[in-house]
N, C-alpha and C positions, 0 to 999 in steps of 0.2 A: 307122594303124597307120606310115606310113610316119615321120611324124615321130615319134613312139617311136622306133623302129631310127634313126633318125637320131643323136639324142641318146647311143646306147649306146659309139659313137667318139667320143670328147673328147680329139683331142691338142692340147699347147698350143701357144699362138697360130694358130690356123688360120688358113692364105690361100684366099682366094676358091676356088680352083682344089680345093682337097682340101674346105673345104666341099659342095662344087657334086660332087663324086667320092664323098663320102659321100652326099648323099639323091640321087647316080645310085642307087649300091647296094642302098639300102633302097628305091627305086621300083624296081627289077630284082627282087632279092627277093623285095618283096611281091607284084610282077606273077607271077612265076613260082609263088610261094604258089598263086595262085589259081587258074592254070593249072592245079595238078597236082590240087588238090582238087575243078574242073569236071571235071578226066576221071578224077576217081576216083568222084566222083556219076552221073555219065553213066552209068558202066562199072556199077555197081551197079543204076542206073536199069532198063538194058540185060538183065540179068542176071533179074530182077525181073519183066520184062514177057517174060521168055522161059518160066518156072515158072508166067506164067498163060496162055498161049497154050496152046491143045486139042492134044496130040498130031495131028500132021494121018493117025494111019493110022487114031481111033477114029472111030465116026460117032454125034460128041456132039449134032448137029444130035437125028437120029433120039430120041436118048436124049434127049435137054430134052423134045424136043414127046411123048413117050412118057409121063413124067415131069408130064409140065401137064399133059398129060391125067388122070392117075391121079391128079394134085390137085385138081381141078376137080370130079370124080365123086365123091370119098370126103371132101374139105372143102369140103362145099355153102356156107360162110363167103365162100372164092374168089369161086365163082360169085356170089352175093350182090354182090359185088363190084365184076364186072364185069370178071373177068379170063378171058375168054373161049380157048379152045384156039390154040395158037402159029399 
C-alpha cells in the first residue's frame, strides 16, 4: 500500500529529500489508516460483546438450569447423549 501511495505524487526531477518525504508521507498515511481501522473494529467488538453479556439484573443462571432440566426431562435424546443437569 505504501508503494502505491508513494507513486501517486510524481514530481518532476525529484531530489532524494523529496522522495524521502513522499515515502514518509505514504508510510504515515498507511499507519494512520491502520490505527483508524483497528480502533473501529475494537469498538465494534466491544459493542457486540456488550450485547452478548447477560443483564446483571436477570437471574439467567437459574433460568438456564430450569430450561436444562426441562429439556432433559422432555427430550429423552438429550439424556441419552449424556447431557446431565447443570
